[in-house]
C-alpha positions as a LaTeX table, in Angstrom:
\begin{tabular}{lrrr}
\hline
Residue & $x$ (\AA) & $y$ (\AA) & $z$ (\AA) \\
\hline
Unk1 & 94.28 & 110.13 & 19.04 \\
Unk2 & 92.32 & 110.37 & 22.22 \\
Unk3 & 92.75 & 107.70 & 24.98 \\
Unk4 & 90.40 & 107.12 & 27.88 \\
Unk5 & 91.83 & 107.74 & 31.37 \\
Unk6 & 91.58 & 104.01 & 32.09 \\
Unk7 & 93.51 & 103.12 & 29.08 \\
Unk8 & 96.07 & 105.70 & 29.93 \\
Unk9 & 96.36 & 104.17 & 33.59 \\
Unk10 & 96.80 & 100.74 & 32.19 \\
Unk11 & 99.60 & 101.95 & 29.82 \\
Unk12 & 101.33 & 103.86 & 32.76 \\
Unk13 & 101.15 & 100.82 & 34.85 \\
Unk14 & 102.65 & 98.60 & 32.04 \\
Unk15 & 105.49 & 101.11 & 31.59 \\
Unk16 & 106.24 & 101.15 & 35.28 \\
Unk17 & 106.69 & 97.29 & 35.23 \\
Unk18 & 108.99 & 97.24 & 32.19 \\
Unk19 & 112.76 & 98.02 & 32.06 \\
Unk20 & 114.92 & 98.62 & 28.99 \\
Unk21 & 118.44 & 98.52 & 27.84 \\
Unk22 & 120.05 & 101.60 & 26.53 \\
Unk23 & 123.70 & 102.73 & 26.10 \\
Unk24 & 124.85 & 99.96 & 28.23 \\
Unk25 & 122.55 & 100.47 & 31.15 \\
Unk26 & 119.48 & 98.62 & 32.29 \\
Unk27 & 116.90 & 101.54 & 32.56 \\
Unk28 & 114.41 & 101.15 & 35.59 \\
Unk29 & 111.18 & 103.23 & 35.66 \\
Unk30 & 109.22 & 104.68 & 38.63 \\
Unk31 & 106.49 & 107.08 & 38.99 \\
Unk32 & 107.87 & 110.48 & 40.03 \\
Unk33 & 104.95 & 113.02 & 40.65 \\
Unk34 & 105.55 & 112.93 & 44.41 \\
Unk35 & 107.11 & 111.12 & 47.22 \\
Unk36 & 103.88 & 109.18 & 47.76 \\
Unk37 & 103.44 & 108.30 & 44.15 \\
Unk38 & 107.09 & 107.19 & 44.05 \\
Unk39 & 106.76 & 104.86 & 47.19 \\
Unk40 & 103.40 & 103.47 & 45.75 \\
Unk41 & 105.14 & 102.82 & 42.55 \\
Unk42 & 108.31 & 101.14 & 43.83 \\
Unk43 & 106.17 & 99.09 & 46.09 \\
Unk44 & 104.52 & 97.27 & 43.26 \\
Unk45 & 107.82 & 96.14 & 41.85 \\
Unk46 & 109.01 & 92.56 & 42.12 \\
Unk47 & 111.61 & 91.87 & 44.77 \\
Unk48 & 110.59 & 94.87 & 46.78 \\
Unk49 & 109.36 & 94.82 & 50.47 \\
Unk50 & 107.78 & 97.95 & 52.00 \\
Unk51 & 107.44 & 98.33 & 55.83 \\
Unk52 & 104.96 & 101.34 & 56.04 \\
Unk53 & 105.24 & 101.45 & 59.87 \\
Unk54 & 108.94 & 101.97 & 59.83 \\
Unk55 & 108.93 & 103.90 & 56.32 \\
Unk56 & 111.42 & 101.38 & 55.01 \\
Unk57 & 111.75 & 99.94 & 51.40 \\
Unk58 & 114.14 & 97.03 & 50.93 \\
Unk59 & 115.10 & 95.51 & 47.58 \\
Unk60 & 117.30 & 92.63 & 46.23 \\
Unk61 & 117.01 & 91.97 & 42.64 \\
Unk62 & 119.17 & 91.18 & 39.61 \\
Unk63 & 120.15 & 94.88 & 39.25 \\
Unk64 & 120.65 & 96.27 & 42.80 \\
Unk65 & 120.24 & 95.74 & 46.48 \\
Unk66 & 119.83 & 98.09 & 49.38 \\
Unk67 & 117.66 & 100.09 & 51.68 \\
Unk68 & 115.52 & 103.21 & 51.30 \\
Unk69 & 114.29 & 105.11 & 54.28 \\
Unk70 & 111.69 & 108.07 & 54.05 \\
Unk71 & 109.90 & 110.36 & 56.18 \\
Unk72 & 107.29 & 113.13 & 55.77 \\
Unk73 & 108.73 & 115.94 & 57.97 \\
Unk74 & 105.81 & 118.32 & 57.55 \\
Unk75 & 103.23 & 119.20 & 54.94 \\
Unk76 & 105.15 & 119.35 & 51.61 \\
Unk77 & 108.58 & 118.53 & 53.01 \\
Unk78 & 110.09 & 114.94 & 52.84 \\
Unk79 & 113.54 & 113.36 & 53.06 \\
Unk80 & 114.63 & 110.04 & 51.44 \\
Unk81 & 117.72 & 108.40 & 52.30 \\
Unk82 & 118.95 & 105.29 & 50.12 \\
Unk83 & 121.91 & 103.18 & 50.40 \\
Unk84 & 122.24 & 101.15 & 47.16 \\
Unk85 & 124.86 & 98.73 & 45.87 \\
Unk86 & 124.65 & 98.07 & 41.95 \\
Unk87 & 124.88 & 94.54 & 40.49 \\
Unk88 & 124.61 & 95.85 & 36.93 \\
Unk89 & 124.92 & 99.30 & 35.15 \\
Unk90 & 121.59 & 100.95 & 35.81 \\
Unk91 & 119.66 & 104.30 & 35.15 \\
Unk92 & 116.33 & 105.29 & 36.36 \\
Unk93 & 113.65 & 106.58 & 34.08 \\
Unk94 & 111.23 & 109.09 & 35.69 \\
Unk95 & 107.51 & 108.67 & 34.55 \\
Unk96 & 104.87 & 111.16 & 35.33 \\
Unk97 & 101.19 & 110.41 & 35.55 \\
Unk98 & 99.35 & 113.29 & 33.83 \\
Unk99 & 96.34 & 112.81 & 35.96 \\
Unk100 & 98.21 & 113.60 & 39.12 \\
Unk101 & 99.65 & 116.89 & 40.20 \\
Unk102 & 103.55 & 117.52 & 39.82 \\
Unk103 & 104.54 & 119.91 & 42.28 \\
Unk104 & 107.64 & 118.65 & 44.04 \\
Unk105 & 111.25 & 120.09 & 43.71 \\
Unk106 & 113.91 & 117.58 & 44.61 \\
Unk107 & 117.23 & 118.42 & 45.91 \\
Unk108 & 119.77 & 115.58 & 46.16 \\
Unk109 & 123.30 & 115.17 & 47.58 \\
Unk110 & 124.58 & 112.07 & 45.91 \\
Unk111 & 127.68 & 110.13 & 47.03 \\
Unk112 & 129.06 & 107.46 & 44.82 \\
Unk113 & 131.71 & 105.09 & 46.22 \\
Unk114 & 133.98 & 103.15 & 43.94 \\
Unk115 & 136.86 & 100.98 & 45.00 \\
Unk116 & 139.90 & 100.80 & 42.70 \\
Unk117 & 142.95 & 98.56 & 43.20 \\
Unk118 & 146.42 & 100.00 & 42.23 \\
Unk119 & 148.70 & 97.74 & 40.29 \\
Unk120 & 151.10 & 97.20 & 43.39 \\
Unk121 & 150.83 & 95.01 & 46.48 \\
Unk122 & 152.06 & 98.04 & 48.50 \\
Unk123 & 149.07 & 100.29 & 47.56 \\
Unk124 & 145.51 & 99.08 & 47.64 \\
Unk125 & 141.97 & 99.61 & 48.70 \\
Unk126 & 141.80 & 103.11 & 47.03 \\
Unk127 & 138.22 & 104.38 & 47.46 \\
Unk128 & 136.89 & 107.32 & 45.28 \\
Unk129 & 133.85 & 108.99 & 46.61 \\
Unk130 & 132.20 & 111.44 & 44.15 \\
Unk131 & 129.90 & 113.91 & 45.69 \\
Unk132 & 127.45 & 116.20 & 43.82 \\
Unk133 & 124.38 & 118.27 & 44.39 \\
Unk134 & 121.35 & 118.09 & 42.00 \\
Unk135 & 118.34 & 120.42 & 42.27 \\
Unk136 & 115.31 & 119.83 & 39.92 \\
Unk137 & 112.03 & 121.57 & 39.31 \\
Unk138 & 108.72 & 119.71 & 39.38 \\
Unk139 & 108.46 & 117.47 & 36.28 \\
Unk140 & 112.12 & 117.78 & 35.22 \\
Unk141 & 113.46 & 114.39 & 33.87 \\
Unk142 & 116.83 & 113.75 & 35.43 \\
Unk143 & 119.04 & 111.15 & 33.82 \\
Unk144 & 121.48 & 109.48 & 36.29 \\
Unk145 & 123.61 & 106.19 & 35.96 \\
Unk146 & 125.34 & 104.04 & 38.48 \\
Unk147 & 127.86 & 101.36 & 37.63 \\
Unk148 & 128.20 & 97.78 & 38.45 \\
Unk149 & 130.01 & 97.38 & 41.80 \\
Unk150 & 129.45 & 100.86 & 42.98 \\
Unk151 & 127.81 & 101.87 & 46.24 \\
Unk152 & 125.59 & 104.80 & 46.16 \\
Unk153 & 124.32 & 106.93 & 48.99 \\
Unk154 & 121.56 & 109.37 & 48.23 \\
Unk155 & 119.96 & 112.29 & 50.50 \\
Unk156 & 116.96 & 113.43 & 48.65 \\
Unk157 & 114.68 & 116.33 & 49.93 \\
Unk158 & 111.34 & 116.69 & 48.26 \\
Unk159 & 109.58 & 120.10 & 48.88 \\
Unk160 & 106.38 & 121.27 & 47.09 \\
Unk161 & 105.67 & 124.64 & 45.62 \\
Unk162 & 103.30 & 125.51 & 48.54 \\
Unk163 & 106.10 & 124.67 & 51.07 \\
Unk164 & 108.55 & 126.92 & 48.99 \\
Unk165 & 106.22 & 129.76 & 48.85 \\
Unk166 & 105.83 & 129.54 & 52.73 \\
Unk167 & 109.55 & 129.39 & 53.31 \\
Unk168 & 111.01 & 131.72 & 50.62 \\
Unk169 & 111.51 & 135.34 & 51.13 \\
Unk170 & 113.72 & 137.66 & 53.14 \\
Unk171 & 113.50 & 135.51 & 56.25 \\
Unk172 & 112.94 & 132.31 & 54.50 \\
Unk173 & 115.41 & 129.40 & 53.56 \\
Unk174 & 115.76 & 130.29 & 49.86 \\
Unk175 & 117.37 & 133.58 & 49.84 \\
Unk176 & 120.25 & 132.95 & 47.24 \\
Unk177 & 120.25 & 135.28 & 44.30 \\
Unk178 & 121.49 & 132.52 & 42.09 \\
Unk179 & 118.52 & 130.41 & 43.01 \\
Unk180 & 116.06 & 133.28 & 42.83 \\
Unk181 & 117.20 & 133.79 & 39.15 \\
Unk182 & 116.92 & 130.02 & 38.55 \\
Unk183 & 113.44 & 129.72 & 39.95 \\
Unk184 & 112.14 & 132.45 & 37.44 \\
Unk185 & 114.17 & 130.86 & 34.41 \\
Unk186 & 113.31 & 128.31 & 31.99 \\
Unk187 & 116.13 & 126.02 & 33.25 \\
Unk188 & 114.86 & 122.80 & 34.77 \\
Unk189 & 117.82 & 121.76 & 37.02 \\
Unk190 & 121.02 & 122.78 & 38.61 \\
Unk191 & 123.99 & 120.55 & 39.13 \\
Unk192 & 126.89 & 121.22 & 41.41 \\
Unk193 & 129.83 & 118.81 & 41.52 \\
Unk194 & 131.84 & 118.56 & 44.55 \\
Unk195 & 134.69 & 116.20 & 43.90 \\
Unk196 & 137.07 & 117.47 & 46.51 \\
Unk197 & 134.74 & 119.09 & 49.11 \\
Unk198 & 133.05 & 116.84 & 51.52 \\
Unk199 & 129.75 & 117.51 & 53.44 \\
Unk200 & 130.08 & 114.45 & 55.70 \\
Unk201 & 129.59 & 116.69 & 58.78 \\
Unk202 & 126.04 & 117.39 & 57.56 \\
Unk203 & 125.03 & 114.18 & 55.92 \\
Unk204 & 126.23 & 111.79 & 58.54 \\
Unk205 & 123.89 & 113.03 & 61.31 \\
Unk206 & 120.84 & 112.59 & 59.02 \\
Unk207 & 121.88 & 109.15 & 58.35 \\
Unk208 & 122.08 & 108.34 & 62.02 \\
Unk209 & 118.88 & 109.88 & 62.83 \\
Unk210 & 116.78 & 108.28 & 60.10 \\
Unk211 & 118.10 & 104.85 & 61.07 \\
Unk212 & 117.24 & 105.37 & 64.69 \\
Unk213 & 113.74 & 104.08 & 64.41 \\
Unk214 & 110.97 & 102.87 & 66.75 \\
Unk215 & 107.62 & 101.09 & 65.96 \\
Unk216 & 106.29 & 104.17 & 64.13 \\
Unk217 & 109.36 & 105.32 & 62.07 \\
Unk218 & 112.03 & 107.86 & 63.24 \\
Unk219 & 112.14 & 108.47 & 66.86 \\
Unk220 & 113.29 & 112.10 & 66.69 \\
Unk221 & 111.28 & 113.62 & 63.91 \\
Unk222 & 112.02 & 117.30 & 64.86 \\
Unk223 & 115.90 & 116.52 & 65.02 \\
Unk224 & 115.62 & 115.09 & 61.43 \\
Unk225 & 113.71 & 118.11 & 60.17 \\
Unk226 & 116.25 & 120.50 & 61.60 \\
Unk227 & 119.12 & 118.30 & 60.12 \\
Unk228 & 117.26 & 118.43 & 56.68 \\
Unk229 & 116.98 & 122.17 & 56.74 \\
Unk230 & 120.75 & 122.37 & 57.58 \\
Unk231 & 121.58 & 120.30 & 54.59 \\
Unk232 & 119.37 & 122.54 & 52.33 \\
Unk233 & 121.27 & 125.55 & 53.84 \\
Unk234 & 124.58 & 124.01 & 52.99 \\
Unk235 & 123.41 & 123.60 & 49.41 \\
Unk236 & 122.38 & 127.31 & 49.21 \\
Unk237 & 125.74 & 128.32 & 50.73 \\
Unk238 & 127.66 & 126.34 & 48.12 \\
Unk239 & 125.78 & 127.68 & 45.14 \\
Unk240 & 126.09 & 131.24 & 46.57 \\
Unk241 & 129.78 & 131.12 & 46.71 \\
Unk242 & 131.58 & 133.29 & 44.23 \\
Unk243 & 133.74 & 130.43 & 43.07 \\
Unk244 & 130.97 & 127.94 & 42.86 \\
Unk245 & 130.77 & 126.09 & 39.46 \\
Unk246 & 127.11 & 125.61 & 39.01 \\
Unk247 & 125.87 & 124.04 & 35.89 \\
Unk248 & 122.40 & 124.28 & 34.45 \\
Unk249 & 120.20 & 121.55 & 32.65 \\
Unk250 & 123.16 & 119.17 & 32.36 \\
Unk251 & 121.35 & 116.04 & 33.83 \\
Unk252 & 118.59 & 116.42 & 31.35 \\
Unk253 & 120.97 & 116.13 & 28.39 \\
Unk254 & 120.06 & 112.89 & 26.36 \\
Unk255 & 123.72 & 112.29 & 25.97 \\
Unk256 & 124.37 & 112.10 & 29.68 \\
Unk257 & 124.72 & 108.41 & 30.01 \\
Unk258 & 127.43 & 108.53 & 27.30 \\
Unk259 & 129.31 & 111.36 & 29.04 \\
Unk260 & 129.01 & 109.39 & 32.45 \\
Unk261 & 130.48 & 106.32 & 30.55 \\
Unk262 & 133.42 & 108.53 & 29.43 \\
Unk263 & 134.11 & 109.66 & 33.07 \\
Unk264 & 133.96 & 106.15 & 34.24 \\
Unk265 & 136.59 & 105.14 & 31.73 \\
Unk266 & 138.84 & 108.10 & 32.67 \\
Unk267 & 138.60 & 107.30 & 36.35 \\
Unk268 & 139.35 & 103.59 & 35.77 \\
Unk269 & 142.50 & 104.41 & 33.80 \\
Unk270 & 144.33 & 106.57 & 36.47 \\
Unk271 & 146.99 & 103.86 & 36.73 \\
Unk272 & 147.05 & 102.95 & 33.05 \\
Unk273 & 147.52 & 106.49 & 31.39 \\
Unk274 & 145.24 & 108.67 & 29.48 \\
Unk275 & 143.15 & 106.69 & 27.11 \\
Unk276 & 142.98 & 109.36 & 24.46 \\
Unk277 & 140.07 & 111.41 & 23.18 \\
Unk278 & 139.72 & 109.44 & 19.96 \\
Unk279 & 139.60 & 106.06 & 21.72 \\
Unk280 & 137.18 & 107.27 & 24.30 \\
Unk281 & 134.73 & 108.75 & 21.64 \\
Unk282 & 134.90 & 105.56 & 19.73 \\
Unk283 & 134.18 & 103.33 & 22.81 \\
Unk284 & 131.17 & 105.31 & 23.76 \\
Unk285 & 129.82 & 105.97 & 20.29 \\
Unk286 & 130.09 & 109.78 & 20.07 \\
Unk287 & 132.00 & 112.29 & 18.03 \\
Unk288 & 135.43 & 113.74 & 19.43 \\
Unk289 & 133.96 & 117.28 & 19.21 \\
Unk290 & 130.70 & 116.45 & 20.96 \\
Unk291 & 132.46 & 114.42 & 23.66 \\
Unk292 & 134.90 & 117.17 & 24.37 \\
Unk293 & 132.08 & 119.97 & 24.42 \\
Unk294 & 129.61 & 117.89 & 26.51 \\
Unk295 & 132.17 & 116.61 & 29.03 \\
Unk296 & 133.41 & 119.99 & 29.82 \\
Unk297 & 129.87 & 121.28 & 30.05 \\
Unk298 & 129.15 & 118.52 & 32.47 \\
Unk299 & 132.34 & 118.59 & 34.72 \\
Unk300 & 133.79 & 122.10 & 33.95 \\
Unk301 & 137.16 & 120.70 & 32.82 \\
Unk302 & 138.72 & 119.32 & 29.82 \\
Unk303 & 138.97 & 115.50 & 29.38 \\
Unk304 & 142.63 & 115.57 & 30.12 \\
Unk305 & 142.45 & 118.02 & 33.03 \\
Unk306 & 139.78 & 115.95 & 34.66 \\
Unk307 & 141.94 & 112.87 & 34.38 \\
Unk308 & 144.76 & 114.82 & 36.04 \\
Unk309 & 142.46 & 115.80 & 38.84 \\
Unk310 & 141.51 & 112.04 & 39.32 \\
Unk311 & 145.16 & 111.10 & 39.46 \\
Unk312 & 146.06 & 113.62 & 41.94 \\
Unk313 & 143.02 & 112.57 & 44.06 \\
Unk314 & 144.46 & 108.93 & 44.07 \\
Unk315 & 147.92 & 110.27 & 44.92 \\
Unk316 & 146.58 & 112.23 & 47.94 \\
Unk317 & 144.79 & 109.32 & 49.12 \\
Unk318 & 147.75 & 106.96 & 49.03 \\
Unk319 & 149.95 & 109.55 & 50.56 \\
Unk320 & 147.56 & 110.18 & 53.43 \\
Unk321 & 147.18 & 106.57 & 54.22 \\
Unk322 & 150.91 & 105.80 & 54.16 \\
Unk323 & 153.19 & 108.92 & 54.93 \\
Unk324 & 156.30 & 106.53 & 54.34 \\
Unk325 & 155.52 & 106.24 & 50.63 \\
Unk326 & 158.03 & 108.00 & 48.47 \\
Unk327 & 156.73 & 110.75 & 46.39 \\
Unk328 & 158.71 & 109.46 & 43.34 \\
Unk329 & 157.19 & 106.13 & 43.83 \\
Unk330 & 153.69 & 107.40 & 43.86 \\
Unk331 & 154.45 & 109.66 & 40.94 \\
Unk332 & 155.84 & 106.54 & 38.84 \\
Unk333 & 152.59 & 104.61 & 39.70 \\
Unk334 & 150.64 & 107.30 & 37.98 \\
Unk335 & 152.80 & 107.36 & 34.94 \\
Unk336 & 155.11 & 110.52 & 35.86 \\
Unk337 & 158.57 & 109.94 & 34.89 \\
Unk338 & 159.55 & 113.24 & 36.38 \\
Unk339 & 158.52 & 113.64 & 40.13 \\
Unk340 & 158.91 & 117.49 & 39.67 \\
Unk341 & 156.12 & 117.55 & 37.05 \\
Unk342 & 153.96 & 115.28 & 39.30 \\
Unk343 & 154.57 & 117.67 & 42.24 \\
Unk344 & 153.61 & 120.67 & 40.07 \\
Unk345 & 150.34 & 119.10 & 38.99 \\
Unk346 & 149.54 & 118.14 & 42.38 \\
Unk347 & 149.96 & 121.75 & 43.65 \\
Unk348 & 147.72 & 123.02 & 40.74 \\
Unk349 & 144.94 & 120.80 & 42.07 \\
Unk350 & 145.32 & 121.53 & 45.86 \\
Unk351 & 147.38 & 124.61 & 46.21 \\
Unk352 & 150.42 & 122.91 & 47.96 \\
Unk353 & 153.00 & 120.46 & 47.22 \\
Unk354 & 152.65 & 116.66 & 48.09 \\
Unk355 & 155.59 & 117.09 & 50.53 \\
Unk356 & 153.53 & 119.52 & 52.42 \\
Unk357 & 150.60 & 117.08 & 52.84 \\
Unk358 & 151.30 & 115.86 & 56.30 \\
Unk359 & 151.75 & 119.39 & 57.48 \\
Unk360 & 148.44 & 120.38 & 56.02 \\
Unk361 & 146.58 & 117.49 & 57.67 \\
Unk362 & 148.06 & 117.95 & 61.21 \\
Unk363 & 146.90 & 121.64 & 61.35 \\
\hline
\end{tabular}
C-alpha cells in the first residue's frame, strides 16, 4: 500500500515518541540517519533540554539521566560523548527516515561501570568496567542494552562516506587489511570486546577537552579533532593485531538482548557460584543449545570460561586494592576450596600467579 510522504512523516514522528517493553527492557527510539537528525530527534523528547550554543543535551526522565556532548569537527566528522546512568533496563531502537540520506558510519568506545558488593565487610566497592568497541556501517541497526544502576560512558565518532573516501588509502586513516575487507563485505558491524585492556589514556583526554567549553562550545576544537583521530587509530590498531578477537554482525542479532541478560546474570553471580546453563536458559527464555552458541559467538568464550574470567577480574581487583589480603581468603570468597586451583585459573587469565601481582604492578 502506498503512503504519501506526509503520512510517512507522521508515522515516523509517532514512532519516535513511543517506547515499548521487550525482553525485560524499555526500548527507547531515536532517529539515526545522521548526527544532526539524532540531535533533532532527541531534542523533541520529553524531559530533554538542548543547549545548541554549548552543544549539550541534558536529560532526566523515568528511564535514565545524564549529559550528552557533541561537536562537529569538520565536514562529515562528528564526535559525541555521553555519560548516562540508567534508572531502568533500557535499550535503544534506531529508526531511519527513508526520505533522508543514510551515510554515516559510527565507531563507538563503550564503557559500562557496574558496582558489586562482595558478601564480606572486609571487601566491598568492587567496580567492574566493561570496555568494547563497535563499528557500524550506515543504516545498520545495532541492538544495545543497559541495566538498572549501571553508568555508561560512550565515545561515538560519526564519519560520512565522503569523509571516509577523503581519508582512506595508503596515506589515510583506514589502512587496516581487516577493515578494508569488512568495508567490501556484506557484514554490517564489527564488535571488539576489551574486558581486560583499557584505553583510558586516550579516552580521558577527549572527555576533558569536550567538557572545557566556552559560550560557543568546545574551546579547543582542533585539539578535540586530533584526539578523536587518535581514538580512531587506536581502534584500527586493535583490530589489526594478530590476536584481536573481532566479531562480525553480533550486535544486529535479534537475540542480543537475551544474551546480554545472560552475561549480566553471570557477572552478578561471581560470589555465588556458576548458576548453571540450564538455569540461565530457563531464566532468559532460550534453549540451552542456542544460549551456548550465541554466547560464545558474542563473547568468544564458553559460559563457564567467561564466568571464570569475571571471577578472576574481581580477584585481581580485590588483591590490588588490599595487598594484605590472603590469597586463600579471596579464593574462598569466590568458591574455590583449593587455593592452588584458584591460582592456576588466575594464571590462565593473566599469565602470572596472584602471588606475583604486586611485583607486576610495581614494574
